[in-house]
Structure formats: structure tokens, C-alpha cells
N, C-alpha and C positions, 0 to 999 in steps of 0.2 A: 690543703693550703689555708693559711690563717692570715687574719688581718687584725693587728692589735690584740692578739690573744684569742680571737674567735674564728672558727671555721667560716669560710666565705658562704658556705651553704647553710649556715645555721638559721638564717631568716627564712621562713616558709615562702616558697615561690608564689603561692597564692596571695599572700599579703603584699609582696612587692608589686605584683601585677595589679592588685586592687588599688594600692596607693598610687601607682602610675596612672591608672585610669581616672583616679579622683582628681588628678591635677589637670582639670579641664581647661581648655584654652579660653572659654568664655568667662566673663567676670563671675566671681563667686558671691552669691547673694546671701544676706543675713537678714533675719527679722530682729529689729532693734526695739527694745522697750526702755522707756525713760522713767525717771523717778516720778514724773508727773502723770504716769499712766498711759501716755500716748505711745503708738507704735508706728514704725516706718520700715519698709522693705527696700533694700538697695544693696549695691556692691561697694564695699569700702574702697576708697581711693587714697585716703590719708588717715592715719591714726597715731596719736602720741599721747603724752600725759595731759594735754590741754583739750584737744578736740578730736572728734571723729567726723570725717567727711564721707558722704555716700553719694553715689550716682543712683537716682531713683527714676521712676517713670515720669515724674514731674520735674526733673532736673536735679541739680546738686542740693544736698541738705547737709548742714553742719550742726552737730550736737556737742555741747561742752562735755568733756569726760566726766565732770562732776555730776552731770545729769543722767548719766548712763546707768542702767540696771543690768540688762542682759543683751547679748548678741547671740542669736541661735542660727546656725547655718541651715539653709534650706536643703543642703545636700550633706548631711552630717557623716554618712557612712559609718561603718563599724568594723571592728576586727574581733573574731571569736576569742573569748577570754582564754581558751586552752592553747592558743598560739604563744602565750607568754611563757618564758622559761625562767624568768627572774622577776621578783616583785620587790621594788625598792621604795623606801620611805626616807625622804630628806628631812633635815632638821627644821626646815621651814614648813613642814606639813605636806609637801608635794608627795603624791603617790604615783609611782611609775610602774607600768607593765612593759617589760622590755625583753629582748631576745638574748642579751648577754651582758656580762659585767666582768671587768678586770681591774685589778688594783696593784700598783707598784709603789710602795711607800705612801707618799702623800698624793700621788697622782692616780686618779681613777677615770675609767671610761666605760660608757654604756653604749650598747647597740640597740637602737629603737626597733620596733617591729616593722617599720618601713625601710630598714636598712641603714638609716642615717646614724652617725655616731656623735655623741655629746660628751664633752669632758665634764666629769663630776668629781671634784676633788674630795679627798677623804673627809675633810672637815665638814662637808655638806651632807655626809651620809649619817643617817641614824640607824637604819636596819636594812638588811638584804635577806630575802627569803628565796630558797631554791625549789620549794615544793608547794603545791596547793594546800590551803588550810581551810578547814570547815569544822563546825561543831565545837566540841571541847578542846580540840587541838588549836583551833583559831583563838579561843579564849586564853589558853595558856600562852600562846605566842604573843598576844596583845599585852598580857601581863609582863612578859619578859621585855618587850620593847619599851614599855612605859615604866619599867622598874628602874631602881637605882643600882648602878654597877661601878666598881672601881677598876675596871679593865675591859678590854674587848671580850666578847662572849661568842663562842661558836656553839650552835645548838644542834643536838642530835635527837631524832625521833626514835623512841623505843616503844613499839606497839601503840598503845593508847595514851602515851604521855611523852613530854619533852624533857630532855636532860641537857645540861650545858657544862662547858669547861671555860674557865676564865684565864686570860693571858693577853697576848699581843698579836694581832694579825699583821704580818709583815708584807705579804703580797698574796694576790689571788690570780689564778689563771683558770682556763676552762677545765683543767684536769685536777688541780690541787690548790690547797690553801697552806701557805707557810705560816705556822702558828707557833709562837714562842711561849713556852711554859717553863718557869723556874730556870731560865737561862738557856734552855735547849730549844732549838727551832725544829719543829716536827712537820713533815709534809703530810697533810691530811687530805685524803681523797675527797674531792668536792662532792662526788656522788653520794657520800655517806652523810653529808650535812643537810639539815633541814633549813638552816639559815645562820645569820650572824647579826649581832648587835654591837655597834662600835661605840667606844667611849667618847663622850663629849666633854669639852673643857667646861669647867664650872664658871657660871657668871656671864656667859656669852649672850649678848642680846642682838637679835636680828632686826633689820628694818621692817616696818609694817608692810603688809601686802596691799597693792592697789586693786588687784582682781585675781580671779582664778581662771586658767585656761584649761579646757577639756579638749584633748585631741581625739581623732577618730580611731586611735589604737587602744583606748581605754585609760590612758594616763591623765592625771589631773595635776596641773602645775600651779603652785602658788607664785604670783608674779608681783614684783615691786615696780617694774617699769617695762613698757613695751612700745614698739613703733612698727609701722608698716613701711618697709623699704621700697625703693622705686621699682625693684624687680618683682614686687608682689609677695616677697617673703615677709612673714611676721617674725619679728625679733623680740625676745623678752629675756629678762634677767630675774631670777628668783631671789627672794630675800637671803638665801644661803649663798648667793653669788654664782649660780649656774647660769651660763649664757646659752640660749637655745635659738636656733633659726629653723623655721618650718614654713612650708608653703601655706598660704592662707587657706587653700582647699583642704588641708589636713586638720583644720581646726573645726571642732564640732560646736563649741560654745565658749563665750567669754562672759564670766559672771562678775560684774562690778558691785553686786550687792553684798559681797563678803564684808562683814563688819558694819554694814550700813542698814541692813534689814534684820529685824528680830521678830520672829513669830511668837505671839504671846502664848501659844500652846506649848512652846519650849521653855517658858519661864515658870518657876514655882510661884504660885500666888502667895501674897502676904496673908491673905485671909479668904475664906469661902463661907458665906452665910446663906443657908437655905431655910425658908420658912414655909410650911405647908398651908394651903388654903383652909384645911380643916385640921387644926392642931390636935394632938393627943396629949393626955395627961402626962404620959411618959413616952417620949418619941423612941421608936424602935430603930436601932442602928441599921437594920436591913433596909428600912424604908429610906433613911437618910442616904445610904449607899446607892439605892436605886435612883434617886433624884439628883445625885451629885453631877457636876459638870463633866463633860467628856472632852478629851483632847484628841484631835485628829480622827474623830469618828463621830457618828450620830449617837443620839441618846439610846436608840434601840436597833442600830445597825452598824456595820463596819465602815460605812462611808457617810460623808456629808453630802447632801444633795439638795440643790435649789434649782427650780425651773428646768429640770431635766439635765442639769450639769452636775457632775460629781467632782468633789474637791478632796484632795489628799490632806490638806492642812486646815485647821480652824478649831473653833470651840463650839460645843453644843451645850445649851443651858435650858433648864426648865424653870418656870415661874414658881415661887418667887426666889430668885438667887442673885446674890451680889458677890462679885469677885473683885478683889483689890490687888493691884500689882504695883511693885516698885520698879519704875522704868530705868533703863540705862541712861547715862548722860547724853545730852545733846540730840535727843530725838525731836523731830520737827513735824512729822505727819503720822496719822493713824489711818489705815485703809482696811476695808473689809467689804464683803458682800453679805448683807444681812437679810434674813427672811425666815418664814416658817418652813420646816422640813417638808419636802414633797410627800413623804409617807403619811402625813396626817392632814394634808390639805384636802378640802377647803377649810377644815377646822383650824383652831389656833388663833389667839388674840392676845398679844403681849404689849406692854409698854417698855420700850428700850430707853434707858437713860445712861449716858456716858459722861462722867465727870473727870476733870483734871484739876488736881489741887483744890478740890471741892467746888470748882466752877463748872457749871453745866455746859458741855460741849455739843451734846446732841440729846434731843428728847423727841420721841415719836412712837406712834402706834403701828405695829406690824401685824397683819392678819393673814390667814390662809387663803384669802381671795385676792391679795395684792401681789404684784411682782416684787422680786427682791430689790432692796435698796442698796445703792453704792455709797459707802461711807468714805469721806475724805476730809479728815478733821485736822486742824492746826493744833499741835500739842507742844509747841515751842515752850520750853521752860517747865513742862509738866514732869514731875517725878512720881506723884501718887495718882494712879489711874484706877477708877472704879467703873465697873460695868454692871448695871442692874437690869435684870430681866424680871419685870414686875407683872403682877396680875393685870389682865385686861378686862374686857366685858364678858368673857365666857368662863368666869371663875378660873380654874387652871386646866381645863379640858384641852388636851392636845397642844399645850403651850410648849412646843418644841422649837426653840429658837436656834438657828444655825448662824454663826458668825464665821463665814468661810474666808480663807486667806487673811485672817485677822493678824495684822502686822503693824509694827511701828518702824519708821524710816528715819535714819540720821541725815 
């Protein structure tokens, strides 16, 4: 027996039971982080494009949506990735892991891993994959998805490479794909296909995203508007026009930092200048490479560590190094946790100077005997940002400066 083209039993029973169990009767609590760095834990009772209201242990708390950074569920749950049968990418960047997909002309429908169905029109689809992808195959698939096509593309895997045919996808069922080539409509067995890439109209512009919603089945939705309904259902619409209704308990996280937060380690510096304490007549490239700044890792290790805490993102610098960035428009704050790397403490002594448009925003000495420093600087109007890790009182011995979670915020 089928429903909208999919067998009723297609969704794994374990996932349905897990999803049902997740819909707990008690309020679903989230940890909320604001742009100002504060945190609050509570159960959302109202949410729209203007404000979020939570019930907390101290009573109701209201936070303007513009001040939100992240909401993280205290009961996120998860679904094993191998339960997905179809992987879908929407034109707005949403990435869905689902149980099934059908298409009839311009009308499409997906079955989520918790059994719910969502209408996803053809115009919102960028690509659909029917098989797992890893290694070189994943790279080839990404190139096909991001490539330029003058028609729909069906993709077939042949051993260690992908091949494709160009035409028009007329319809898709669980068993087959009606694929038109040179005026003939051919039924292609869906089990033979690795995936499909759909033609997109040229010049189409989508609304910007307000946030990103990650659900507990592995999907990530780009969202342009959302609201919490009276029945506890979270409703959202993607920039591509897909409307979704899900229980709040099925949401793992909501990220409002999309487009608002830029980690400097992800930016290409305009310039990097390193000067040794003991210069050589002819500087060796190997020595310059050894002392270059590191992004998202320590100078001599794979992780950034300060005061026993490991960070995944940030910048590691050795004295004397100056890095200059060109910042995106409308950034207002710079935040970071700064200090000498745990691996060299109690040694290390540097002068950290941060300038915006040649104006000094911060200047201070950091040593291996001091606790990390929390930086929160006003960078309104700053486009040229320079960060200098200068020599301190110990020459350059163990001058391993970590700028953890170094980011600018719009």
C-alpha cells in the first residue's frame, strides 16, 4: 500500500517511535545565546520575526529576534544517517535527509524521516541523490550539482565515476523516473540512478534567510520566516517557498547567526607580516612557514586550547606577526577569547594590539601566567582590521597567542 507514491512502511519504525517519544508532554527547553553573549534556558512560548518569549525558572523572558544568535535544544535527539533514502538540496541551500521523494510535473512531495510529508515544488529543487556519497564520488557529485546545465540531468554511477544524461524529468515515483530525451519519454528504473540535478531558471533571486533550522532527523532548513503556533508546532517557510510545520520537540537547533557572524579564520587576510626576533641576512622560507599564523588549530597542535578548554575555531599567532583583514560591511562587534596556549604556559609574553581603520581598539599584554581575556570590541564602521601579536618581555620564547572563537558580528 502506498501514500503519495511511497510505501507506508518506507519510514523505519524505529524512527517513527523515536520521533513519537520525542514529542514529550512537558515543555521543550532550549539554551538561548544572544548577540551580547548572554545565555538563558527556558521553554519557548512565542516566537515570530520580532521577538522570542521563554518561560524560565525566573519567569517569562522576552528577547528581540534581532538579538538572537542560537537556540539549542536540551533534548536534541538524532536519527542515524543511514536511515535516509534520499538526500535533497533546495535552491535556497536547505539540505534534507528524507525517506522518500515523488514528483509529478511541477508538484513534488517528500516524506520526512518522522513520517510527515512536505510539499516541495519542482522550482525549489536543486538536486536529489538516491545513494550515499563519499570520497571522490562525493566530489564529482558536488561538481555536477554546482555546475552549469542547460537541461535536467540524471546521474548514473559507473564503478568509481559518475556519468550523466541530459533531458527533461517529467515525473518521479518510487519505482521509476519518466525522462524525456530528444522528444521520447523513457521510463528509467530509479534503482539505477545515483541522483538528479534539476534545471533552474536563470536570473531568479530568492529572499534572504532569517535563520537556519536543524531538525533531529539530520535536515538543515534555510528559513526566511518562522512562528510558533498556539498548538506548539513550529512553522517556517524557506526562501525557496517551502512551507514546513514540525513539533518544537523535533527541532535540534535554530541558528540566527547565519550571515551575521563571520569567523576571521574563514577570511583570506589582505596581508600577513612576520618579523623574527633574530633576523637572518636571508630569511629561510621554511622558517617563515613554521611561524605563519594557523587557522582553526594551534601553532604546534591540531586544536586551540586555553585554560583547559579546547576550541574548534580561531587563530593562532606567533610574535611578531601582524594580520590585516578587509571586513564585510556593517559589522559592529569583534569577540574572541585571547591568551597564551596551554601547551607553553606558564611561558609566553606578548603584546596584543588590535586596530580598526588605524585606530587602536585594544592594547594589552598577555602572559602565560594570566587567565584568558574576553574581547568584546566595538568595530562599527571598521573595514580595515589589523591584529598585531608583538614581542613582550620574554623575547619571542613560547609566544603562542591563541585568539579563540575570533569573530565579527553584524
